[in-house]
Backbone as CSV, one residue per row, in Angstrom:
resi,resn,N_x,N_y,N_z,CA_x,CA_y,CA_z,C_x,C_y,C_z
1,MET,-0.473,26.498,2.723,-1.510,26.759,1.898,-0.849,25.713,0.256
2,PHE,0.424,26.041,0.197,1.303,25.174,-0.922,1.231,23.883,-0.640
3,LEU,1.227,23.561,0.460,1.724,22.027,0.949,0.108,21.342,0.986
4,GLU,-0.728,21.796,1.462,-2.277,21.339,1.391,-2.686,20.894,-0.184
5,ILE,-2.178,21.907,-0.829,-2.465,21.800,-2.389,-1.712,20.622,-2.914
6,GLY,-0.356,20.572,-2.600,0.306,19.452,-3.089,0.034,18.207,-2.564
7,LYS,-0.527,18.123,-1.339,-0.787,16.904,-0.608,-2.298,16.399,-1.372
8,ALA,-3.083,17.000,-2.004,-4.374,16.827,-2.543,-3.873,16.427,-3.830
9,ILE,-2.966,17.183,-4.536,-2.430,16.690,-5.776,-1.470,15.475,-5.623
10,SER,-0.722,15.237,-4.794,0.081,13.855,-4.760,-0.829,12.925,-4.401
11,PHE,-2.186,13.011,-3.446,-2.813,11.754,-3.287,-3.623,11.286,-4.710
12,THR,-3.925,12.341,-5.310,-4.663,12.118,-6.515,-3.645,11.332,-7.455
13,LEU,-2.361,11.785,-7.632,-1.583,11.032,-8.471,-1.159,9.567,-8.036
14,SER,-1.104,9.497,-6.634,-1.013,8.168,-6.046,-2.186,7.176,-6.289
15,LEU,-3.260,7.829,-6.184,-4.777,6.899,-6.696,-4.617,6.667,-8.142
16,LEU,-4.180,7.394,-8.766,-3.978,7.244,-10.183,-3.023,6.230,-10.830
17,SER,-1.566,6.366,-9.953,-0.860,5.342,-9.946,-1.130,3.986,-10.077
18,LEU,-2.154,3.551,-9.238,-2.558,2.379,-8.956,-3.424,1.713,-9.699
19,TYR,-3.895,2.592,-10.658,-4.973,1.871,-12.054,-4.215,1.253,-12.768
20,PRO,-2.997,1.715,-13.293,-2.397,0.741,-14.216,-1.793,-0.298,-13.658
21,VAL,-1.538,-0.497,-12.234,-1.239,-1.941,-12.148,-2.384,-3.060,-11.897
22,LEU,-3.431,-2.488,-11.452,-4.992,-3.222,-11.697,-5.091,-3.614,-13.069
23,PHE,-5.009,-2.612,-13.934,-5.225,-2.803,-15.394,-4.393,-3.797,-15.846
24,SER,-3.090,-3.915,-15.632,-1.915,-5.075,-16.140,-2.001,-5.961,-15.433
25,ALA,-2.717,-6.142,-14.291,-2.918,-7.284,-13.589,-4.207,-8.329,-14.206
26,PHE,-5.118,-7.668,-14.645,-6.363,-8.450,-15.151,-7.084,-8.367,-16.649
27,PHE,-6.451,-6.774,-17.071,-7.350,-6.469,-18.180,-6.166,-6.708,-19.575
28,VAL,-4.997,-7.434,-19.549,-4.365,-7.935,-20.701,-4.793,-8.822,-21.402
29,PRO,-5.341,-8.807,-22.451,-5.967,-9.989,-23.195,-4.790,-10.391,-23.911
30,GLY,-4.813,-12.122,-23.770,-3.827,-13.025,-24.824,-2.442,-13.080,-23.814
31,ALA,-2.332,-12.460,-22.506,-1.237,-12.755,-21.824,-1.325,-13.809,-20.834
32,GLY,-0.283,-14.445,-20.730,-0.602,-15.420,-19.675,-0.157,-14.817,-18.190
33,TRP,-0.410,-15.930,-17.085,-0.597,-15.257,-15.590,0.636,-14.715,-15.592
34,GLU,1.933,-15.558,-15.777,3.198,-15.260,-15.435,3.654,-13.839,-16.150
35,ASP,3.305,-13.493,-17.130,3.676,-12.211,-17.972,2.812,-11.055,-17.249
36,ARG,1.549,-11.352,-17.085,0.987,-10.042,-16.143,1.371,-10.128,-14.843
37,LEU,1.755,-11.167,-14.137,2.341,-11.271,-12.769,3.763,-10.170,-12.834
38,LEU,4.948,-10.531,-13.710,5.829,-9.766,-14.164,5.548,-8.252,-14.408
39,LEU,4.521,-7.708,-15.316,4.178,-6.513,-15.545,3.439,-5.972,-14.696
40,SER,2.762,-6.606,-14.005,2.075,-5.962,-12.571,3.314,-5.379,-11.599
41,LEU,4.286,-6.174,-11.219,5.120,-5.951,-10.409,5.921,-4.788,-10.862
42,ASP,6.365,-4.608,-11.919,7.032,-3.668,-12.574,6.067,-2.165,-12.085
43,ARG,4.935,-2.214,-12.466,4.032,-1.176,-12.364,3.603,-0.759,-10.693
44,LEU,3.764,-1.986,-10.385,3.716,-2.160,-8.631,4.898,-1.205,-7.735
45,ALA,5.938,-1.257,-8.462,7.377,-0.905,-8.090,7.010,0.912,-8.469
46,LEU,6.700,1.254,-9.447,6.648,2.552,-9.494,5.662,2.984,-8.822
47,SER,4.496,2.189,-8.589,3.103,3.093,-7.860,3.579,2.953,-6.479
48,ALA,4.278,2.130,-5.828,5.136,2.469,-4.502,5.797,3.753,-4.470
49,CYS,6.612,3.846,-5.200,7.275,5.017,-5.359,6.682,6.415,-5.282
50,ILE,5.479,6.471,-5.992,4.219,7.589,-5.787,4.069,7.606,-4.595
51,CYS,3.475,6.657,-4.185,2.607,6.525,-2.954,3.585,6.908,-1.793
52,PHE,4.843,6.488,-1.748,5.365,6.545,-0.314,6.271,8.376,-0.671
53,ALA,6.130,8.651,-1.765,6.297,10.398,-1.723,5.429,10.989,-1.556
54,SER,4.115,10.557,-2.095,2.946,11.570,-1.491,2.915,11.189,0.225
55,GLY,2.980,10.064,0.551,3.018,9.578,2.008,4.303,10.689,3.121
56,LEU,5.385,11.040,2.316,6.544,11.776,2.872,5.518,13.334,2.707
57,LEU,4.925,13.835,1.620,4.237,15.112,1.958,3.169,14.944,3.292
58,PHE,2.503,14.083,3.133,1.472,13.804,4.406,1.969,13.756,5.549
59,SER,3.253,13.301,5.836,3.942,13.519,7.116,4.536,14.722,7.449
60,TRP,4.581,15.694,6.691,5.317,16.818,7.129,4.211,17.722,7.905
61,PRO,4.615,18.281,9.151,3.661,19.088,9.944,3.526,20.384,9.213
62,THR,2.228,21.025,9.782,1.700,22.050,8.993,1.424,22.837,10.255
63,PRO,1.589,24.348,9.759,1.193,25.266,11.212,-0.119,24.906,11.699
64,SER,-1.157,24.087,11.190,-2.206,24.326,11.902,-2.401,22.471,12.224
65,THR,-1.349,21.787,12.525,-1.501,20.505,12.990,-0.451,20.772,14.490
66,PRO,-0.644,19.845,14.968,0.177,20.047,16.399,1.786,19.168,15.894
67,LYS,2.743,19.465,16.146,4.166,18.922,16.316,4.302,17.422,16.825
68,GLU,3.370,16.710,16.090,3.590,15.302,16.467,4.333,14.419,15.533
69,ASP,4.802,13.475,15.997,5.781,12.782,15.010,4.911,11.584,14.524
70,ARG,4.408,11.876,12.902,3.785,11.240,12.239,4.798,9.796,11.570
71,SER,4.365,9.037,11.411,5.262,7.707,10.985,4.782,7.678,9.589
72,LEU,5.479,7.534,8.516,5.347,7.471,7.030,4.181,6.316,6.791
73,LEU,4.423,5.275,7.553,3.581,4.151,7.372,2.173,4.306,7.651
74,SER,1.501,5.461,8.367,0.297,6.031,9.042,0.029,6.876,8.156
75,THR,0.607,7.461,7.392,-0.162,8.483,6.282,-1.257,7.538,5.473
76,LEU,-2.045,8.264,4.652,-3.230,7.831,4.440,-2.829,7.235,2.644
77,PRO,-1.734,7.909,2.095,-1.568,7.268,0.829,-1.004,6.172,0.817
78,VAL,-0.094,5.863,1.890,0.743,4.699,2.043,-0.383,3.646,2.927
79,ARG,-1.316,3.898,3.671,-2.528,3.188,3.816,-3.399,2.349,2.782
80,VAL,-3.676,3.150,1.776,-4.571,3.193,0.626,-3.719,2.268,-0.390
81,PHE,-2.226,2.344,-0.473,-1.613,1.574,-1.023,-1.395,0.295,-0.517
82,PHE,-1.186,0.072,0.694,-1.011,-1.331,1.470,-2.305,-1.976,1.320
83,PHE,-3.768,-1.517,1.532,-4.820,-2.031,1.361,-5.195,-2.438,-0.197
84,GLU,-4.799,-1.583,-0.992,-4.925,-1.942,-2.348,-3.995,-3.234,-2.756
85,VAL,-2.885,-2.990,-2.650,-1.822,-4.116,-2.793,-2.358,-5.399,-2.180
86,ALA,-3.065,-5.463,-1.151,-3.382,-6.897,-0.535,-4.975,-7.145,-1.199
87,ILE,-5.651,-6.401,-1.399,-7.035,-6.684,-2.438,-6.716,-7.224,-3.516
88,MET,-5.717,-6.685,-4.341,-5.308,-6.805,-5.515,-4.747,-8.297,-5.612
89,ALA,-3.737,-8.744,-5.011,-2.962,-9.841,-4.592,-4.068,-10.680,-4.356
90,LEU,-4.825,-11.100,-3.422,-5.768,-12.002,-3.180,-6.648,-12.293,-4.445
91,LEU,-7.308,-11.049,-5.048,-7.862,-11.357,-6.379,-7.218,-11.917,-7.471
92,PHE,-5.929,-11.474,-7.551,-5.147,-12.136,-8.814,-4.791,-13.360,-8.296
93,LEU,-4.474,-14.028,-7.006,-4.299,-15.432,-6.829,-5.612,-16.036,-6.942
94,VAL,-6.726,-15.729,-6.514,-8.166,-16.233,-6.632,-8.369,-16.591,-8.379
95,ALA,-7.921,-15.486,-8.895,-8.438,-15.536,-10.516,-7.501,-16.551,-11.556
96,TRP,-6.225,-16.564,-10.802,-5.190,-17.253,-11.215,-5.556,-18.758,-10.943
97,TYR,-5.900,-18.770,-9.849,-6.445,-20.508,-9.305,-7.440,-20.812,-10.436
98,LEU,-8.838,-20.320,-10.209,-9.708,-20.396,-10.974,-9.622,-20.841,-12.571
99,ASP,-8.800,-19.931,-13.164,-8.278,-20.091,-14.414,-7.605,-21.471,-14.687
100,GLU,-6.712,-21.666,-13.915,-6.130,-22.858,-14.070,-6.694,-24.391,-13.684
101,TYR,-7.797,-24.095,-12.655,-8.220,-25.726,-12.039,-9.758,-25.394,-12.723
102,TYR,-10.472,-24.419,-12.997,-12.064,-24.647,-13.220,-12.212,-24.473,-14.480
103,SER,-11.411,-23.254,-15.241,-11.771,-23.393,-16.682,-11.692,-24.404,-17.467
104,PRO,-10.672,-25.255,-17.619,-10.590,-26.354,-18.356,-11.757,-27.503,-18.058
105,LEU,-12.396,-27.328,-16.999,-13.847,-28.055,-16.729,-14.902,-27.312,-17.507
106,LEU,-14.778,-26.378,-17.484,-15.889,-25.560,-18.345,-15.906,-25.824,-19.874
107,TRP,-14.407,-25.353,-20.373,-14.167,-25.722,-21.829,-14.576,-27.436,-22.035
108,ARG,-14.287,-28.221,-21.125,-14.659,-29.579,-21.822,-16.077,-29.839,-21.737
109,ASN,-16.703,-29.383,-20.973,-18.269,-29.735,-20.971,-19.139,-28.790,-21.947
110,LEU,-18.384,-27.972,-23.043,-19.247,-26.950,-23.822,-20.084,-28.222,-24.754
111,PRO,-21.084,-27.966,-25.605,-21.924,-28.756,-26.260,-21.018,-28.518,-27.733
112,GLY,-20.693,-29.867,-28.372,-19.757,-29.666,-29.549,-20.349,-29.894,-30.839
């Protein structure tokens, strides 16, 4: 019973730990892309620790589940972490590209 409650709490904490990564990657006004990247990588490392710790709780067998050997990478928090990191990395690269190559074109064509 306590393991199931611990799983729910740790999964919630792992989801909440991914929010600061998203915030530091996209919503820091006045910061350059390199600064955002470094800040996001620091927070991503902390979020990875939390998600993998939650994945350890999910990989423990319970009395109601059979004694199967579950891999840490197949647990829900770790899969959510990898999925969100892949999506955030793709969005970050697209935003950086658009800012570097297309924003100057927009600013040049403003009526003045």
